[in-house]
N, C-alpha and C positions, 0 to 999 in steps of 0.2 A: 660200091660204085666202082665199075671196072674203067681203067684208065687206058689212054693210048700208049701202045707198047714202046713208042719213042719218047715218051715224056721224061723230062728230067725232074729233079725232086721239086724244085720250085714251081714248075708247071703243074705238078700233081697236087701240091698244096693249094695252088690258085684255084684249080678245078673243084676241090673240095669245099674251099671257102665260098665259091659262087653257089655250089649246090646247097650249102648249108646256110644261106643268106647272109654271108659276110660276118660270121662271128669274129670276135678278137682272140688271137692266140696268146694265151698267158704262160704257157710252157710248151717247149718243143724238146722232145728226147729222141736222139738218133741212135739206132743200132745198126749193125751191118746189114740186117735182113728186114729191118722194119723201122717205122718212125711212129712215136706216140705224140698226138697233139691233145693238149687240153685247152679248150676254148670256151668262151662265155659270150652272151649278148652283151654288146657295149653298154655299160652303165647298170648291169644287173649281175653282181657277182654270185648270186644264188642260182644262175642259169647255166652251170657248167656242164660240158659234154666231153666226152673221150672219144678220140678217133685213132684208129690204128691202120698204117699203111703196111700192107704186106708188099715188100719190094720184090720178091720172086715172082708173085703172080699179078702184080701191079694192080691190086684191089684195095679200097678203102673199106673199113668196117667201123661202125658205130659200136662202142663198147657199152653194154647195158647190164647192170647188176640187178639181181632179183631182191632189191631192198626197199622197194616202194618209194623211191626218190623221184617221183614223177616230174617234179618241177626242176630238176637238175642238181648239180652238185656245187658246193661252195668252194671257192678257190682256196681258202684257208684250210 
């Protein structure tokens, strides 16, 4: 998902949450050039998803591993 070049971090996160149907953020890790978000559907701890914001090109990426966890990742 490409962002508005003038978006601040909170606006970028709000845009992702809206596009992802308002998941609950359970972890947020900030780096100088990126942000990792770990999110779940509220009430479903088995529905975890990982999102990465590349701050340099202002783009969100969904991280998907080739491990056949099609229903999502557990918070624990």
